[in-house]
N, C-alpha and C positions, 0 to 999 in steps of 0.2 A: 504494500500500500504506500503511495507517495506520502512523504512526511510533511510537505509544505502545507496542505490543508489542516492537518492536526496542529502544526505550529501556529498557523494564523488564528485558529480558534482559541488555542491556549493563551495567546498573547493579545487577544482582541480587546480586552477591557483594561482600564486604568488600574494601577495598584500592583500588588505582588501576585506572582503566578509561578508555576513550576510544571515541567514536562520532562519525561524521560527521553533521552536522545540516543537511539540505537544507531550509531554511526554506520551508514550503509556501506562505506568503503573500509571500515576499520574492523576491530575485533568484535564480532557479534556477541560474544559471551560477556562483555564488560561494558554495558551502557553507562553513560553519565547522565546526571540530572541537570537541567538548565533552570536555575533559579533566576527569575527575571523581575524587573520593575518597569512599568510603563507609566510615565507621568500623565497627569490629567490633560496637559497641553500638547501631547505628542502629535507630531506629524511626520510623515515618512521620510522627509529630507533632513530630519534631525540627526544627532550624533549617536551612534552605537558605541558603547564602552563595554568591553569584556573585562571581567575581574576574576583573577585566579587566586583562590583561597590558599590558606596556609596548611600546616600539618594536621589541623583539626578536621579537615575535610568539611569545613563549615561554610559552604558557598552561600547558604541562606543568610548568615550573619554578614558576610562580606557584601552581599547584595544590599543589605540594609544600611551598611556604612555609606553607601552612595546615594541614598534616597533624597536627602536634602539637596545635593548637587543636581540630581536628576530633575527635580521639580523646578529648581532655579534656572537651569540651563537647557531644558528640554533634551534630556539624555535618556536613551533606552539602555538599561543596565541588564547585562546577562552574565551570570556567574556559573560557568560550567563546573559542576561539582563531581569529583572523583570519589565515589563512596569507599569507605575504609574496607569493607568486606571484599571488594573487588580490586582495590588498589592499596594494599595494606602497608607497603614499605616505601622508603625513599626511591628505591629502584623502579617501582611501578608508577609513582607519581612524579616526584622531583626529576628523576632521570628518564622519564618518558617511556619506560618499558623498551628502551632501545636494545638492551641486552637481556637475555634470558638468565635464569638462575645458574646455568652452566657457563655463563660468560659469552655465549654465542649470540650473534646478531639475530634479532627477531625480524619478521617481515616488516619492511619499511612502512607499508601502509597501515600497520597496526600501532605505530608509535602514537603515544598520547599527544605529542607535539603537533600532530596533524588535525586534532579535533577542533581547536579554536577557529582555524580558517574554514573548516567545513561548517561550523556553526554560522559564521558570517554568510557563507553562500546559501545556507538554508534560510536565513533571515531574508535575504534578497529574493529567493525563490518564492517565499511566502508573501512577498510584497509588503513586509513590515518596514523595511528600509529601502531607500533608493540610492543612498551614497555608496560609492564603490569601495570605500575603505572604512575601517573601524580603528578606534584606539584600544589599547590593551594595557592593563595594569596587573601586577602580581606582587604579593607581599610574602616574605619569609619563604616557606617551601614553594609558594606560588612564584616568588621572585627567582628561585632556582629553576623552576619549570620554565619561566618566561625567557630568561636569558639563554637557556639551552635551546629552546624553540627557535629563537632568533639566530642562534649559532648553527643550526642544523637544517632548517627548513626555509623555503622561499617566504619572504616577508612582504611581498608587494600588496597584500590585502590589508596590511596594517599601516596606518598613517604615522603613528609614533607609538613608543612604548615607555612605560615607567616601571622600573624594577626596584622594589623596596625591601631593604634589609635581608637579602639572602644569607643563609648560613655559610655558604662558600660558593665558589665559582668554578666553571669549566674555562680554563684559560684559553685565550685565542692562539693556540699552539698546536700545530698539526703533528708534532712529534710526540707529545705526551698523550698517553692513552686516555680515552673517555672513561669516567667523567672528570678526571683531573684536567685534561685537555680535550682536544677534538680529534685525536688520532684514532685510527682503526675502525671508524664507523662510516666511512664514505664521504666525509666532509672534504671539499676540494678547495683549491686556491681561490676559485671564484666565489665560493661560499664564504670564505674568510673575508674577502674584500667586501662582499655585500654586508656582512655583519659589522665591520668597522665603519662603513659608510651610513649605517642605519641610524636614524634619530632616536637613540635610546638614552633615557635619563636614568642614572643610577641614584636612587633616592635613599639617603642614609640618615637614620635617626641619630642625633648627636649623642644621646645617652644609651645607644645600643652597644654597650661596652662590657656586658657580662662575659666572663672568660670560662664559664662552666655552666652546666645545666643540661637537662634531657633533650632540649630541642637544638642545642648548638653542636654541629658536627665537630668531632674531635679526632678524626683519623689523621695520620701524619700529613697527608696531602692538603687537608684543610688547615691544620695548624701552621703549615709552611706559608700560608697566605696572611697570617696575622693571628693575634690572640683572641680577637672578637670580631663581630660582624662589621663594625665601623671601619676597622683597620683593613679587613679583607676587601671591602668595597673599594677603598683607595688603591689597594694592591691590584685589583682587577682593572680599574680605570687606567692606572699607569701602565699596566701590561698591554692594554689595547692601544694606548697612545704610542708606546714605544714600538709596537709591532707595525702600526700604520706608518710611522716615521721610517722604520727600517726598510719597509717595502715601497715607500713613496706613494702611499694610498691615502685617499680622503678619510678623515676621521671625524665623525659627527656625534660622538657620545658627549654627554654632559654628566657632571656629578654635582648633586645638590644636597647640602646638609640641612636637616630640619632641626632647628634649635629646640632643646628641652625634651625631645621625644625619644623614647627607647624603643623596645620591640613591641610596638603597638599597632595592630592592624587597622583599628578605627582611625586613629590620629593620622597615620600615614596615608590612608585612603583619602581623608579630607584634605591633607596637604597636597596630594596629587591632583585632586579635583580643582583646588584653588590655583595651582600652577598652570594647569591646562586651560581653564576657563576664565580666570581672572588675572592671569599673567604674573602672579606673585604668590608667595607663601602667605598663609593666614597671619594676622598681626601677632607680633611676638608675645604680648600679654596673653592672648588666647592660647598660643602654643604652650606657654608656661603653665597655664591652668590645666590644659590637657595632660601635660607632663606630671603635674602634681597628683592627678587622679590615679596614676600607676599604670601598670601593664594592661593593655587591651588584648583582644583575641589574637592568637598566633596565626 
Protein backbone atom coordinates (compact mmCIF):
# COMPACT_ATOMS: atom_id res chain seq x y z
CA UNK A 1 0.00 0.00 0.00
CA UNK A 2 1.41 3.47 -0.88
CA UNK A 3 2.56 5.31 2.22
CA UNK A 4 1.82 8.88 1.08
CA UNK A 5 -1.98 8.76 1.72
CA UNK A 6 -1.43 7.36 5.22
CA UNK A 7 1.15 10.03 5.97
CA UNK A 8 -1.06 12.81 4.61
CA UNK A 9 -3.92 11.66 6.82
CA UNK A 10 -1.78 11.25 9.93
CA UNK A 11 -0.30 14.74 9.57
CA UNK A 12 -3.42 16.52 8.30
CA UNK A 13 -4.41 18.24 11.55
CA UNK A 14 -2.62 20.83 13.70
CA UNK A 15 -0.85 19.63 16.81
CA UNK A 16 1.02 16.47 17.75
CA UNK A 17 0.76 13.24 15.79
CA UNK A 18 2.68 10.03 15.21
CA UNK A 19 2.83 7.29 12.59
CA UNK A 20 4.98 4.22 12.09
CA UNK A 21 7.28 4.48 9.09
CA UNK A 22 8.11 1.15 7.52
CA UNK A 23 10.89 2.32 5.24
CA UNK A 24 10.06 0.67 1.91
CA UNK A 25 13.69 0.72 0.78
CA UNK A 26 15.22 -0.20 4.14
CA UNK A 27 15.14 -2.93 6.75
CA UNK A 28 11.48 -4.06 6.91
CA UNK A 29 11.97 -5.65 10.32
CA UNK A 30 12.87 -2.36 12.02
CA UNK A 31 10.35 0.44 11.43
CA UNK A 32 10.77 3.84 13.05
CA UNK A 33 8.08 6.11 14.48
CA UNK A 34 7.64 9.62 13.13
CA UNK A 35 6.64 11.96 15.96
CA UNK A 36 5.44 15.18 14.37
CA UNK A 37 4.05 18.61 15.15
CA UNK A 38 2.04 20.70 12.70
CA UNK A 39 1.54 24.35 13.68
CA UNK A 40 -1.87 25.95 13.41
CA UNK A 41 -0.56 28.31 10.72
CA UNK A 42 1.07 25.61 8.60
CA UNK A 43 1.22 26.00 4.85
CA UNK A 44 3.06 23.64 2.54
CA UNK A 45 5.81 26.07 1.55
CA UNK A 46 6.90 26.34 5.18
CA UNK A 47 10.09 24.84 6.61
CA UNK A 48 10.43 21.16 7.54
CA UNK A 49 12.80 20.48 10.43
CA UNK A 50 13.91 16.93 11.21
CA UNK A 51 15.01 16.35 14.81
CA UNK A 52 17.18 13.40 15.83
CA UNK A 53 16.75 12.32 19.47
CA UNK A 54 19.35 11.22 21.99
CA UNK A 55 20.13 7.88 23.61
CA UNK A 56 16.74 7.84 25.37
CA UNK A 57 15.03 7.08 22.02
CA UNK A 58 12.68 9.90 23.04
CA UNK A 59 11.63 11.47 19.78
CA UNK A 60 8.33 12.58 21.31
CA UNK A 61 10.20 14.73 23.84
CA UNK A 62 12.53 16.17 21.23
CA UNK A 63 9.54 16.99 19.03
CA UNK A 64 8.04 18.87 21.94
CA UNK A 65 11.24 20.88 22.48
CA UNK A 66 10.58 22.47 19.07
CA UNK A 67 6.86 23.28 19.43
CA UNK A 68 7.33 26.89 20.53
CA UNK A 69 9.60 27.57 17.55
CA UNK A 70 7.22 25.70 15.24
CA UNK A 71 4.32 27.99 16.13
CA UNK A 72 6.43 31.14 15.96
CA UNK A 73 8.13 30.39 12.64
CA UNK A 74 5.70 28.07 10.82
CA UNK A 75 7.86 24.96 11.08
CA UNK A 76 6.73 21.38 10.56
CA UNK A 77 8.66 19.25 13.04
CA UNK A 78 9.32 15.54 12.47
CA UNK A 79 11.38 13.48 14.92
CA UNK A 80 12.17 10.04 13.45
CA UNK A 81 12.31 7.81 16.51
CA UNK A 82 14.40 4.64 16.61
CA UNK A 83 12.73 2.43 19.25
CA UNK A 84 15.04 0.87 21.82
CA UNK A 85 13.76 -2.67 21.33
CA UNK A 86 14.71 -2.54 17.62
CA UNK A 87 17.78 -0.28 17.87
CA UNK A 88 19.15 -1.12 21.33
CA UNK A 89 22.82 -0.14 21.02
CA UNK A 90 25.03 2.72 19.80
CA UNK A 91 25.97 0.51 16.87
CA UNK A 92 22.36 0.27 15.73
CA UNK A 93 21.42 3.94 16.23
CA UNK A 94 24.40 6.30 16.62
CA UNK A 95 26.50 4.30 14.15
CA UNK A 96 23.67 3.75 11.69
CA UNK A 97 23.77 -0.07 11.61
CA UNK A 98 26.57 0.32 9.07
CA UNK A 99 28.37 -2.69 10.55
CA UNK A 100 26.83 -5.93 11.79
CA UNK A 101 27.70 -7.60 15.06
CA UNK A 102 30.51 -9.47 13.33
CA UNK A 103 32.02 -6.24 12.00
CA UNK A 104 30.94 -6.92 8.42
CA UNK A 105 29.25 -4.28 6.29
CA UNK A 106 25.47 -4.57 6.24
CA UNK A 107 23.47 -3.79 3.08
CA UNK A 108 23.92 -0.08 2.39
CA UNK A 109 20.21 0.46 1.81
CA UNK A 110 19.52 -0.72 5.38
CA UNK A 111 21.63 1.96 7.02
CA UNK A 112 19.75 4.11 9.50
CA UNK A 113 21.42 7.14 7.94
CA UNK A 114 19.23 6.75 4.87
CA UNK A 115 15.95 7.10 6.75
CA UNK A 116 15.84 10.92 7.21
CA UNK A 117 16.15 11.61 3.47
CA UNK A 118 13.45 9.04 2.75
CA UNK A 119 11.20 10.76 5.29
CA UNK A 120 11.66 14.09 3.47
CA UNK A 121 10.80 12.40 0.18
CA UNK A 122 7.69 10.82 1.73
CA UNK A 123 6.60 14.23 3.07
CA UNK A 124 6.86 15.69 -0.43
CA UNK A 125 5.05 12.72 -1.99
CA UNK A 126 2.22 13.29 0.51
CA UNK A 127 2.13 16.97 -0.53
CA UNK A 128 2.67 18.07 3.08
CA UNK A 129 5.69 20.10 2.00
CA UNK A 130 6.71 21.69 -1.27
CA UNK A 131 10.21 22.88 -0.40
CA UNK A 132 12.90 20.67 -1.92
CA UNK A 133 15.13 20.72 1.17
CA UNK A 134 14.79 20.33 4.94
CA UNK A 135 16.82 21.39 7.97
CA UNK A 136 18.08 18.69 10.33
CA UNK A 137 19.17 18.87 13.99
CA UNK A 138 20.53 16.16 16.27
CA UNK A 139 21.57 16.20 19.94
CA UNK A 140 23.82 13.83 21.91
CA UNK A 141 23.41 10.37 20.33
CA UNK A 142 21.39 12.15 17.65
CA UNK A 143 24.39 14.40 17.05
CA UNK A 144 26.54 11.33 16.58
CA UNK A 145 23.96 9.94 14.17
CA UNK A 146 23.71 13.20 12.24
CA UNK A 147 27.38 13.98 11.64
CA UNK A 148 27.94 10.37 10.54
CA UNK A 149 24.96 10.63 8.20
CA UNK A 150 26.52 13.72 6.61
CA UNK A 151 29.86 11.89 6.43
CA UNK A 152 28.56 8.83 4.61
CA UNK A 153 25.43 9.75 2.64
CA UNK A 154 24.42 12.31 -0.02
CA UNK A 155 23.27 15.48 1.72
CA UNK A 156 21.63 17.43 -1.11
CA UNK A 157 18.18 17.03 0.45
CA UNK A 158 19.29 18.99 3.54
CA UNK A 159 19.68 22.75 3.49
CA UNK A 160 21.84 22.82 6.63
CA UNK A 161 22.49 20.80 9.80
CA UNK A 162 23.18 21.48 13.47
CA UNK A 163 25.00 18.84 15.50
CA UNK A 164 24.62 19.36 19.24
CA UNK A 165 26.83 17.84 21.97
CA UNK A 166 27.83 14.46 20.46
CA UNK A 167 29.71 12.16 22.79
CA UNK A 168 32.42 11.62 20.17
CA UNK A 169 33.01 11.92 16.45
CA UNK A 170 33.99 9.98 13.35
CA UNK A 171 36.98 12.00 12.19
CA UNK A 172 37.17 13.11 8.54
CA UNK A 173 39.94 10.59 7.88
CA UNK A 174 39.71 7.83 5.29
CA UNK A 175 42.57 5.88 6.88
CA UNK A 176 41.04 5.39 10.34
CA UNK A 177 38.42 2.61 10.48
CA UNK A 178 34.78 3.49 11.09
CA UNK A 179 33.48 4.72 13.51
CA UNK A 180 36.76 6.34 14.68
CA UNK A 181 37.20 7.60 11.13
CA UNK A 182 35.54 6.96 7.78
CA UNK A 183 37.69 4.14 6.48
CA UNK A 184 36.52 0.70 5.36
CA UNK A 185 32.86 1.51 4.69
CA UNK A 186 32.98 2.83 1.13
CA UNK A 187 33.38 6.56 1.83
CA UNK A 188 35.21 8.17 -1.09
CA UNK A 189 37.36 11.26 -1.61
CA UNK A 190 34.32 12.93 -3.19
CA UNK A 191 32.22 12.09 -0.13
CA UNK A 192 34.82 13.67 2.13
CA UNK A 193 34.91 16.82 0.00
CA UNK A 194 31.12 17.03 0.19
CA UNK A 195 31.20 16.69 3.97
CA UNK A 196 33.78 19.44 4.43
CA UNK A 197 31.81 21.79 2.17
CA UNK A 198 28.44 21.14 3.82
CA UNK A 199 27.00 23.94 6.03
CA UNK A 200 27.18 22.03 9.31
CA UNK A 201 27.12 23.86 12.64
CA UNK A 202 28.72 22.09 15.59
CA UNK A 203 26.76 23.36 18.58
CA UNK A 204 28.52 22.97 21.94
CA UNK A 205 27.09 23.58 25.39
CA UNK A 206 29.72 25.52 27.34
CA UNK A 207 29.05 23.44 30.45
CA UNK A 208 29.01 20.05 28.71
CA UNK A 209 32.28 19.23 30.44
CA UNK A 210 31.56 16.12 32.50
CA UNK A 211 34.42 13.65 32.20
CA UNK A 212 32.54 10.51 33.22
CA UNK A 213 29.04 9.08 33.24
CA UNK A 214 26.99 6.34 31.60
CA UNK A 215 26.19 8.39 28.48
CA UNK A 216 29.75 9.64 27.80
CA UNK A 217 31.70 7.35 25.44
CA UNK A 218 34.92 6.26 27.14
CA UNK A 219 36.63 3.95 24.65
CA UNK A 220 40.25 4.88 23.82
CA UNK A 221 39.31 6.39 20.45
CA UNK A 222 36.82 8.73 22.14
CA UNK A 223 39.19 9.70 24.95
CA UNK A 224 41.83 10.58 22.35
CA UNK A 225 39.49 13.35 21.15
CA UNK A 226 39.33 15.01 24.57
CA UNK A 227 38.14 14.48 28.16
CA UNK A 228 34.57 15.70 27.58
CA UNK A 229 32.09 16.58 24.84
CA UNK A 230 33.02 20.25 24.69
CA UNK A 231 36.68 19.44 24.00
CA UNK A 232 35.80 16.69 21.52
CA UNK A 233 33.69 19.08 19.46
CA UNK A 234 36.63 21.48 19.13
CA UNK A 235 38.91 18.56 18.21
CA UNK A 236 36.52 17.49 15.45
CA UNK A 237 36.09 21.00 14.09
CA UNK A 238 39.84 21.55 13.97
CA UNK A 239 40.37 18.16 12.32
CA UNK A 240 37.89 19.14 9.60
CA UNK A 241 39.49 22.53 9.08
CA UNK A 242 42.96 21.00 8.86
CA UNK A 243 41.84 18.31 6.43
CA UNK A 244 40.18 20.88 4.15
CA UNK A 245 43.32 23.05 4.21
CA UNK A 246 45.57 20.06 3.49
CA UNK A 247 43.46 19.08 0.50
CA UNK A 248 42.75 22.62 -0.71
CA UNK A 249 39.00 22.08 -0.33
CA UNK A 250 36.14 24.41 0.68
CA UNK A 251 35.31 24.27 4.40
CA UNK A 252 31.85 25.43 5.47
CA UNK A 253 31.53 24.15 9.03
CA UNK A 254 30.90 26.47 11.97
CA UNK A 255 31.33 25.91 15.67
CA UNK A 256 29.07 27.80 18.09
CA UNK A 257 29.38 27.72 21.87
CA UNK A 258 26.13 28.05 23.84
CA UNK A 259 26.91 29.83 27.15
CA UNK A 260 25.72 28.33 30.47
CA UNK A 261 24.28 25.14 28.89
CA UNK A 262 25.43 21.59 29.60
CA UNK A 263 24.17 18.32 28.18
CA UNK A 264 20.60 19.53 27.80
CA UNK A 265 18.51 18.49 24.81
CA UNK A 266 15.76 21.02 25.47
CA UNK A 267 18.05 24.03 25.81
CA UNK A 268 20.19 23.04 22.84
CA UNK A 269 17.08 22.56 20.68
CA UNK A 270 15.86 26.05 21.56
CA UNK A 271 19.32 27.50 20.92
CA UNK A 272 19.40 25.83 17.49
CA UNK A 273 15.95 27.19 16.60
CA UNK A 274 17.00 30.68 17.66
CA UNK A 275 20.16 30.56 15.54
CA UNK A 276 18.33 29.33 12.47
CA UNK A 277 15.23 31.49 12.61
CA UNK A 278 16.24 34.57 14.60
CA UNK A 279 19.87 34.78 13.52
CA UNK A 280 21.32 34.70 17.03
CA UNK A 281 21.44 32.71 20.25
CA UNK A 282 18.79 33.39 22.91
CA UNK A 283 19.65 36.25 25.30
CA UNK A 284 22.36 35.31 27.77
CA UNK A 285 20.18 35.87 30.88
CA UNK A 286 17.69 33.36 29.46
CA UNK A 287 20.47 30.86 28.72
CA UNK A 288 21.74 31.32 32.28
CA UNK A 289 18.25 30.59 33.60
CA UNK A 290 18.04 27.43 31.53
CA UNK A 291 21.48 26.42 32.74
CA UNK A 292 20.47 26.81 36.40
CA UNK A 293 17.56 24.43 35.89
CA UNK A 294 20.00 21.59 35.33
CA UNK A 295 20.29 18.79 32.83
CA UNK A 296 17.50 18.25 30.35
CA UNK A 297 16.73 15.16 28.30
CA UNK A 298 19.65 13.33 26.68
